[in-house]
N, C-alpha and C positions, 0 to 999 in steps of 0.2 A: 895290420896283419890279416891275411886272408883266412877265413874260417876253414877248418879241416874236419874230417870225419871224427866224431867223438869215439866211435868204436875202433877205428883204425889207430887212433892215438893210444888207446888203452892196449890194444894188441901189440903195439910196438914197444911196450915198456914192461919188462917182467917185474919191476918193483917200484911203482910210483909211491908206495907207502900208504898214506891216507889221502883221500881226494874229495874235493867239493866241486860240483858243477851246478850252476844256477843259470836258468834261461827262461825262454818262453816257447810254448808249443807252436808247431808250424801253423796251426789254425788260429793262433792268437788268443785262444780261450783260457789257457792255463799257464800259471807259473810252474815251472818244472825244477825240481831239486833232486840231486843224487849225492849221497855221501857214502863212501866205502872205506873199509879198513883192511889192511893186509898185515902179514906178520911173518917173521923169520924165526923168532925165538918161541919157546914153549909158552912163555908168559903172554906174548902178543897174540899167539894163535888160539889161546884158551879163552876165547870170548864169543859172545853172541850179542846181537841187538835185541832189545825188548822194549815194546811200547809201554808208556806210562801215560794214559790219556792220549793227548795229541803230542806229547813230548816223547823223546827217545833216550834210552840210556844204554850203556854197555854193561855187561854182566859177565862174570866168570862162568864158563860152561861147566868146569869142574873146580869147585872151590878149593879142593886139596892141592891143585896145581898152581894156584895163584901165589906168586912169590912177592910181587910188589904192585899194589893197586894204584899207586900214586899217579902214573901216567897212562894207565889203561882203563880205569873205571871212571866214567864221567857221563854227563848228559851232552851228547852231540847236538841235540835239537831241543829248543824251547820255543813255544809260541809266545808272542808278545803282542801288545796292542798294535793293530794294523800291520802285523807282519810275523816273521819267523826268523830265528837265529839258528845258524848251523856252524859248528866249529869242530876242531879235532882235539879238544881238551876242555879243562875246567874253566877256560875263559868264557865259555857259554854263560856260566853263572855271573861272571864279572859284567859282561855286556848286559844281561838281563837286569841286574841290580842297578846299573847306571841308567838304563832306559826307564826303569821304575822311578828313579829319582829325577827324571826330566833331563838327563844328560844324553850324550850321543855315543854311537858306536865307536867313533874315533877316540873320544875322550876315554872310554873304557879301555881300549886296547893300548893306549899310551901308558897305561899303568902296568902292562904286562910285557913279557919278553919271551924269547925262545925257550924250549924245554931244557931243563938242567940234566942232560944226558951225554956228557962228553965221552968220546970225542965227536959224536955226531952233531950235537946241539940242534936237534930236530926243530924245524920251524913250526910256529903256531899259525895255522891257517883258519880264517873265519869268514863268514858271509852273513848278510842280512837281506831279507826280502821285505820291501815296503810296498803294500798294495791296497791299503784300506781307504784311500781317498779318491777312488776313481782312476788312479794312475798306478803304474807298476814300474818300479826301478829296483835295482839291487846293487849291493856293494860287496867287494871282496877285499881281504887284507892278508898280508903275510908279515910275520914278525920273525926275523932271522938274524943270525950272527953276521958280522962283517968279516968276510974272508976267513970264517972259522975261528975267529977270536972271541972267546967268551966274555970279554970285557966290553964289547961294543955291539950294539943292536941296530938293525935297520927296521923301520916300521913303515910299511908301504900300504897305500890304500888306493882302490880302484872303484869307480862309480859308473854305472851303466844305465841308460834308458833301455828298457826291454824291447827287443825286436823279434817278431815272430820267426820261429825256426832257427834262432841263434841262442847259444849259451856261452858261458865262459867257465873254464876249467882250470883249477889250481890244485897242486898236490905237494906233498912234503919233499919228495926226492926226485932228482933227475932220472934215476935208474938205480940198478943194483951196484954194489961196490963195498969196499971195506976200508974206511967207513963209507956209508952211503952218502953221495953228494946232495946238497940241498937244492931245492927248486931254484931255477934262475929265470929272470925276465918277467914279463907280464903274464897274467892268466891267458890261456890259449882260447881263442874264439873257436867254437865247435858247432857243427850242424846238428840240429835236433829234428827228429821225426818219429811218428808212431804214437799209439796210445800207451797208457801206463803199463799194460802187461807186456806189450811188445818191447817197449823201451827197457823195462826191468830185465826181461829175459836176455835180450841182446847185450845189455851192459854186463850182466853177471857172466855170461859166456865169454865176453871179451877180456875179462880179468884173468891174470895168470893163475892157472889151476893150482899150482903148488903153494902160492903165497896168499891167495884171496881168503878172507875170513868172513866178512859180512857186508851187506849192501842195504841201504835205505833209499827208497824213491818216494817222492810225494808230488802229486799234481794238485794244484789249488785252483779251483774255478774262480776266475777273477770277478765275474759278475755277481757271485753269491758268497764267495769265501769258503765254500765247501771244499773239504780236503779228502783226498783219496791216497792211501799209503800202501806200499808194498815193502816187506822186509824179507831178506833172504840170508840165511845163516848156513855156513858150511858145516858147523857143528850142530848135530841134531836135526 
């Protein structure tokens, strides 16, 4: 599949839901990650991203409006040995715990399934960056129902050797709808360019104004492991 513009892909979809993009900067110096959340309900829109050390968590903007924390409050990002985990739910903790026990990203996600929110059955999307041994590669995964049947799951895994100027983008929904249709196919290869501030600003501006909630961007300098992070919240 030929790489497309990341920004044009975002502009062309009013409701991709939650999305993960992982890749490598055009100059080859940085691992690049973006994670965003969108929302249509009050519960989904009532959120902000908040840093906790080098990790990231979601938090209710107005606690009085939080009706159900189970699928909206979690750690999307956790640092781990020689890498970083990013997901759209509490499977971040599952992956982290399995890695701490010497097991793998894939083993962890084989214990999980899609979200219990019928009739949507929202996919769980996950990624991991591995860069601590002089090389940089990343993996993406999607856990989704088979044809909308809550009795059957598909667990798909994708592994990439990082190429300068290229990322891969996966999100929960194909677009808006009632119910919203789940993501289909492989992660989309996307073109990357710009420094962290340019990339953050352009990504935020490309997300649908009515539905976007929060954006996290991190550049990791591969030579040193030094991280630089940007967080944008619509609330506050």
